[in-house]
Wavefront OBJ file of the C-alpha trace (Angstrom):
o trace
v -22.919 -11.594 29.021
v -25.259 -14.253 30.412
v -23.733 -17.384 31.941
v -25.433 -19.789 29.513
v -23.761 -18.018 26.561
v -20.294 -18.299 28.107
v -20.618 -21.977 29.024
v -22.115 -22.863 25.620
v -19.176 -21.342 23.735
v -16.774 -23.135 26.078
v -18.660 -26.399 25.550
v -18.393 -26.073 21.763
v -14.630 -25.515 22.013
v -14.025 -28.485 24.322
v -16.225 -30.708 22.157
v -14.268 -29.836 19.015
v -10.999 -30.754 20.719
v -12.520 -34.034 21.954
v -13.724 -35.028 18.492
v -10.268 -34.233 17.090
v -8.701 -36.598 19.624
v -11.334 -39.272 18.963
v -10.637 -39.066 15.252
v -6.952 -39.670 15.905
v -7.739 -42.685 18.099
v -10.264 -44.175 15.672
v -7.648 -43.991 12.936
v -5.202 -46.032 15.051
v -5.687 -49.189 17.120
v -9.152 -48.466 18.466
v -12.498 -49.348 16.954
v -15.315 -46.800 16.786
v -16.773 -48.228 20.006
v -13.336 -48.219 21.654
v -12.761 -44.563 20.803
v -16.197 -43.787 22.215
v -15.533 -45.786 25.394
v -12.324 -43.816 25.991
v -14.437 -40.742 26.543
v -16.397 -42.310 29.403
v -13.543 -44.264 30.990
v -11.439 -41.180 31.562
v -14.248 -38.739 32.367
v -16.833 -40.526 34.559
v -14.540 -40.963 37.617
v -13.457 -37.327 37.363
v -17.054 -36.124 37.237
v -17.949 -38.063 40.389
v -14.891 -36.716 42.237
v -15.565 -33.111 41.272
v -19.245 -33.444 42.211
v -18.265 -34.718 45.656
v -15.769 -31.865 46.093
v -18.402 -29.328 45.029
v -20.912 -30.696 47.542
v -18.340 -30.484 50.329
v -17.220 -26.977 49.351
v -20.775 -25.611 49.144
v -22.187 -27.763 51.979
v -24.843 -29.079 49.597
v -26.858 -32.282 49.620
v -27.775 -34.151 46.453
v -31.453 -33.635 45.563
v -33.820 -36.603 45.464
v -34.485 -38.307 42.139
v -37.701 -39.594 40.597
v -38.553 -42.291 38.070
v -39.156 -39.581 35.485
v -35.652 -38.224 36.177
v -34.022 -41.593 35.528
v -36.055 -42.161 32.359
v -34.840 -38.842 30.997
v -31.239 -39.343 32.144
v -30.788 -42.926 30.909
v -32.573 -42.277 27.609
v -30.315 -39.295 27.023
v -27.237 -41.330 27.911
v -28.096 -44.155 25.513
v -28.882 -41.708 22.713
v -25.572 -39.939 23.278
v -23.595 -43.202 23.078
v -25.234 -44.133 19.771
v -24.811 -40.603 18.423
v -21.109 -40.522 19.332
v -20.581 -43.877 17.602
v -22.193 -42.452 14.463
v -19.898 -39.416 14.544
v -16.740 -41.507 15.009
v -17.806 -43.729 12.083
v -18.611 -40.619 10.050
v -15.028 -39.397 10.387
v -13.984 -42.402 8.304
v -16.209 -41.240 5.425
v -15.827 -37.462 5.232
v -13.413 -34.759 6.418
v -13.577 -33.283 9.906
v -15.530 -30.052 9.278
v -18.220 -31.728 7.178
v -18.547 -34.536 9.727
v -19.166 -31.998 12.485
v -21.668 -30.153 10.262
v -23.657 -33.354 9.690
v -23.672 -33.892 13.433
v -24.937 -30.364 13.989
v -28.184 -31.096 12.177
v -29.248 -31.706 15.778
v -30.020 -27.974 15.921
v -32.709 -28.353 13.271
v -34.000 -31.636 14.638
v -34.079 -30.428 18.244
v -37.124 -28.283 17.459
v -39.031 -31.402 16.429
v -37.765 -33.560 19.297
v -38.514 -30.806 21.818
v -42.059 -30.538 20.496
v -42.603 -34.296 20.886
v -40.957 -34.771 24.301
v -41.444 -31.422 26.022
v -44.390 -29.924 24.158
v -42.427 -27.109 22.505
v -44.298 -25.625 19.532
v -42.823 -24.843 16.104
v -43.876 -21.658 14.299
v -44.301 -21.345 10.539
v -41.040 -19.376 10.422
v -39.410 -22.218 12.307
v -40.531 -24.676 9.649
v -39.061 -22.366 7.009
v -35.590 -22.274 8.516
v -35.723 -26.051 9.007
v -36.252 -26.423 5.253
v -33.313 -24.083 4.580
v -31.167 -26.215 6.864
v -32.239 -29.346 5.020
v -31.012 -27.797 1.766
v -27.629 -27.153 3.365
v -27.427 -30.754 4.578
v -28.233 -32.062 1.084
v -25.469 -29.872 -0.360
v -23.018 -31.384 2.092
v -24.189 -34.970 1.628
v -23.223 -35.355 -2.025
v -19.987 -37.342 -1.991
v -17.392 -36.016 -4.503
v -16.531 -38.421 -7.310
v -19.607 -40.618 -6.853
v -21.401 -41.008 -10.166
v -24.824 -42.377 -11.006
v -28.325 -41.205 -10.184
v -28.917 -38.201 -7.940
v -30.453 -40.320 -5.188
v -27.304 -42.449 -5.010
v -25.173 -39.314 -4.654
v -27.338 -37.970 -1.832
v -28.455 -41.153 -0.069
v -25.049 -42.429 0.978
v -23.467 -43.764 4.147
v -22.046 -40.402 5.230
v -25.329 -38.525 4.971
v -27.206 -41.299 6.770
v -24.750 -41.382 9.676
v -24.741 -37.604 9.906
v -28.501 -37.155 10.015
v -28.874 -40.068 12.446
v -26.223 -38.657 14.777
v -27.982 -35.285 14.738
v -31.299 -36.901 15.614
v -29.775 -38.901 18.464
v -27.931 -35.878 19.839
v -31.189 -33.912 19.702
v -32.893 -36.608 21.779
v -30.053 -36.664 24.311
v -30.004 -32.878 24.730
v -33.754 -32.636 25.281
v -33.676 -35.582 27.696
v -30.807 -34.064 29.678
v -32.707 -30.807 30.068
v -35.765 -32.759 31.145
v -33.674 -34.602 33.745
v -32.107 -31.461 35.239
v -35.513 -29.816 35.515
v -36.751 -32.792 37.557
v -34.263 -32.063 40.361
v -35.577 -29.885 43.194
v -32.617 -27.548 43.579
v -32.008 -23.847 42.913
v -28.314 -24.465 42.150
v -27.869 -25.009 38.384
v -24.296 -26.237 38.829
v -25.389 -28.898 41.318
v -28.238 -30.049 39.063
v -25.931 -30.188 36.040
v -23.126 -31.941 37.928
v -25.373 -34.560 39.496
v -27.065 -35.410 36.202
v -23.716 -35.570 34.427
v -22.329 -37.918 37.099
v -25.344 -40.236 36.856
v -25.283 -40.315 33.071
v -21.539 -40.811 32.564
v -21.389 -43.557 35.199
v -24.212 -45.448 33.486
v -22.553 -44.932 30.095
v -19.229 -46.239 31.407
v -20.820 -49.442 32.708
v -22.866 -50.013 29.545
v -19.927 -49.472 27.177
v -17.604 -51.668 29.277
v -20.102 -54.543 29.127
v -20.551 -54.107 25.373
v -16.814 -54.153 24.642
v -16.222 -57.082 26.979
v -18.885 -59.161 25.232
v -18.572 -58.128 21.586
v -15.166 -56.483 21.109
v -12.665 -58.270 23.362
v -9.320 -56.556 23.582
v -10.659 -53.046 23.052
v -10.698 -52.181 26.763
v -7.000 -53.050 26.961
v -6.392 -51.038 23.788
v -8.100 -48.008 25.317
v -5.866 -48.308 28.355
v -2.831 -48.676 26.106
v -3.779 -45.435 24.344
v -4.206 -43.598 27.637
v -1.748 -40.823 26.810
v -4.190 -39.542 24.204
v -7.366 -41.048 25.620
v -6.883 -39.341 28.995
v -7.131 -35.988 27.241
v -10.393 -37.166 25.690
v -11.687 -37.749 29.199
v -10.620 -34.312 30.410
v -12.067 -32.432 27.451
v -15.202 -34.578 27.594
v -15.749 -33.795 31.259
v -15.233 -30.058 30.728
v -17.414 -29.927 27.626
v -20.199 -32.083 29.043
v -20.374 -30.069 32.256
v -20.676 -26.870 30.221
v -23.424 -28.400 28.024
v -25.365 -29.663 31.038
v -25.077 -26.303 32.778
v -26.310 -24.522 29.666
v -29.248 -26.958 29.309
v -30.153 -26.219 32.918
v -30.156 -22.455 32.348
v -31.685 -22.203 28.871
v -33.816 -24.184 26.414
v -31.995 -26.766 24.304
v -32.865 -25.049 21.026
v -31.152 -21.814 22.051
v -28.138 -23.647 23.441
v -27.651 -25.818 20.359
v -28.141 -22.844 18.056
v -25.389 -20.864 19.776
v -23.295 -24.030 19.880
v -22.947 -23.775 16.103
v -19.818 -21.746 16.758
v -18.351 -25.260 16.814
v -18.527 -25.099 13.006
v -15.892 -22.372 13.056
v -13.709 -24.333 15.454
v -14.007 -27.517 13.380
v -13.232 -25.689 10.128
v -10.066 -24.300 11.668
v -9.142 -27.788 12.889
v -9.725 -29.266 9.426
v -7.512 -26.765 7.637
v -4.726 -26.174 10.152
v -4.544 -29.441 12.136
v -5.669 -32.270 9.847
v -4.521 -30.470 6.667
v -7.686 -31.580 4.872
v -9.073 -29.584 1.925
v -12.483 -27.903 1.971
v -14.276 -27.750 -1.378
v -16.268 -24.771 -2.580
v -19.479 -26.810 -2.526
v -18.853 -27.766 1.101
v -18.270 -24.132 2.030
v -21.559 -23.206 0.330
v -23.281 -25.967 2.271
v -21.795 -24.705 5.527
v -23.018 -21.215 4.649
v -26.588 -22.307 3.888
v -26.766 -24.347 7.071
v -25.427 -21.377 9.039
v -28.195 -19.171 7.610
v -30.699 -21.722 8.859
v -29.087 -21.707 12.300
v -29.227 -17.912 12.546
v -32.844 -17.993 11.418
v -33.613 -20.586 14.082
v -32.188 -18.276 16.762
v -34.447 -15.452 15.574
v -37.723 -17.387 15.448
v -37.480 -19.438 18.678
l 1 2 3 4 5 6 7 8 9 10 11 12 13 14 15 16 17 18 19 20 21 22 23 24 25 26 27 28 29 30 31 32 33 34 35 36 37 38 39 40 41 42 43 44 45 46 47 48 49 50 51 52 53 54 55 56 57 58 59 60 61 62 63 64 65 66 67 68 69 70 71 72 73 74 75 76 77 78 79 80 81 82 83 84 85 86 87 88 89 90 91 92 93 94 95 96 97 98 99 100 101 102 103 104 105 106 107 108 109 110 111 112 113 114 115 116 117 118 119 120 121 122 123 124 125 126 127 128 129 130 131 132 133 134 135 136 137 138 139 140 141 142 143 144 145 146 147 148 149 150 151 152 153 154 155 156 157 158 159 160 161 162 163 164 165 166 167 168 169 170 171 172 173 174 175 176 177 178 179 180 181 182 183 184 185 186 187 188 189 190 191 192 193 194 195 196 197 198 199 200 201 202 203 204 205 206 207 208 209 210 211 212 213 214 215 216 217 218 219 220 221 222 223 224 225 226 227 228 229 230 231 232 233 234 235 236 237 238 239 240 241 242 243 244 245 246 247 248 249 250 251 252 253 254 255 256 257 258 259 260 261 262 263 264 265 266 267 268 269 270 271 272 273 274 275 276 277 278 279 280 281 282 283 284 285 286 287 288 289 290 291 292 293 294 295 296 297 298 299 300
C-alpha cells in the first residue's frame, strides 16, 4: 500500500477525533473562535519541536523559502481558520455526521479550486460527478421541521456554512500543496513538517490577536479547558502532519477523495458517542454524495 494512502486514512481518523473534541468544547464555555484557537495553541509548539528533532535526527537543513511559498502557505492558513470556524458553528445547527458531510463538499470543490490555482483541468465526467455530489448536498441541506417554500428549506444557515467551509478547505488544501511543492527538498516529510510549522505558528499568532481584541477572556477559557483542549492539539498535530504529507506525495483531489472515509468515522461517532439520530433522508444524502466521491476518484 502506498504511503499517501496510509497517511490519508490516518489523517481522516485524527481529524474526526479532533472535531468531536471541538464540538464538546464549543458546547461548553468556549466560543466558536475559542474552540478553534485551542487547536493551534496546543499544536503549533509541538509541531515546531518535532520539526527540530527531525532535522537533528536526519541531519537535515530547512530548505529556502520564496515569496510564492509564503503566499501559498499564509493563504492556506487563513482559509483553514475560516473553514474551521464555519465547521464549529455548523455543529450548533446540525448533527455531527451531517456537519462533517457538509464540510466534505471540499472534495467536489477542490476540482474547481485546483483548476483555478494550479491549472488542473476538469473532464466532462468530472463535471457529471460534481453535479451528483451537489444533489447529495441538497438532500442533506433540507432542515427537518422547517416549513415554507422549497428555497427556504434548502437555503438555510446550515447549508450555507457547510458549503462555505468546503470551499475554504478546498482553497487551503490546494494552497498547502502549492507551498510544499515550492520547497527544494527530496524529503516529503521535511517539506510537510516545515510547511506545517510555518502555517500553524502564523495561525496561532493571528488567532491570539483576534481573541485578545474582539473576544477578551477566551484565551483564559481555552487555558482553563486544557484537559480537553490539549487533546485537540495532539490530534490536530497528528492529523495535520498526515494531511500535509499526503498533499506532498499526491494531488489534493486524490487525497481528499480518499479522505472521505472520514464520513464512516463521523457516522460512527454520531451514533455511538454523541447518541444523535440519523434520519433516512440523511443516510440517502450520504449515499448519493459517496457515489459522487467514488466517481471523482475514477475520473481524476
